[in-house]
C-alpha positions in Angstrom: -0.1 0.1 -0.2 1.5 3.7 -1.1 2.2 5.4 2.3 0.9 8.5 1.3 -2.9 6.6 0.0 -3.6 7.6 4.3 -2.2 10.6 4.3 0.9 13.2 3.9 3.7 12.4 6.1 4.9 14.2 9.2 8.2 15.3 8.1 12.0 15.9 9.8 14.7 18.7 8.8 17.8 17.9 9.9 19.3 21.2 10.0 21.6 20.6 13.5 25.1 20.8 11.0 28.0 23.3 11.6 27.9 24.7 7.8 32.3 23.6 8.3 32.2 24.8 3.9 29.3 27.6 4.3 30.9 29.8 7.5 28.4 27.7 9.5 24.4 28.3 10.4 23.2 26.1 6.9 19.8 26.3 7.2 20.2 30.5 7.7 22.4 31.2 4.8 20.9 32.7 1.9 21.0 32.4 -2.1 19.1 35.5 -3.5 18.2 36.6 -0.4 15.9 33.6 0.3 17.0 32.1 3.6 17.7 27.6 3.3 15.8 26.8 6.4 12.5 29.3 4.8 12.5 27.7 1.9 12.3 24.0 2.8 9.5 25.1 5.3 7.7 27.0 1.8 8.6 23.3 -0.2 7.6 20.5 2.2 4.5 23.0 4.3 2.0 21.6 2.0 4.0 17.9 1.0 3.3 17.6 5.1 0.9 16.8 8.0 3.7 18.2 10.3 7.1 19.4 9.7 9.6 18.8 12.5 13.4 20.9 13.3 16.1 18.2 14.0 18.5 21.1 15.4 21.2 19.2 16.1 22.3 19.4 19.9 19.7 22.1 22.3 22.3 23.9 23.8 23.9 25.6 20.8 22.9 29.2 19.0 21.6 27.7 15.7 19.1 25.6 17.8 17.9 28.4 20.0 17.7 30.8 16.8 16.1 27.2 14.3 14.1 27.2 18.2 11.8 30.4 16.5 10.5 28.7 13.5 7.6 27.7 15.5 8.2 24.5 14.7 8.2 21.2 16.2 11.6 20.4 17.4 13.6 18.0 17.6 17.3 16.9 19.1 20.3 14.9 19.2 20.7 12.4 22.1 24.0 13.3 23.6 24.8 9.7 23.8 24.7 9.4 20.2 26.1 12.9 18.8 
């Protein structure tokens, strides 16, 4: 059975990476004036029942900025990070 036939999926956006290759804070990197995270959210929102953001570790500047996006937050378990 097609999973989508039961309704829209829940989607997790993986946004907790360090972004070292682009100078950090990859979700907030802007291309043509649009932040990557805003573009991803706008693309996925109509296709998902619920959006979550995995922000990596919970005690970082990046995770605090991502929490301001008003989406459900998920964090890495420190035992496995």
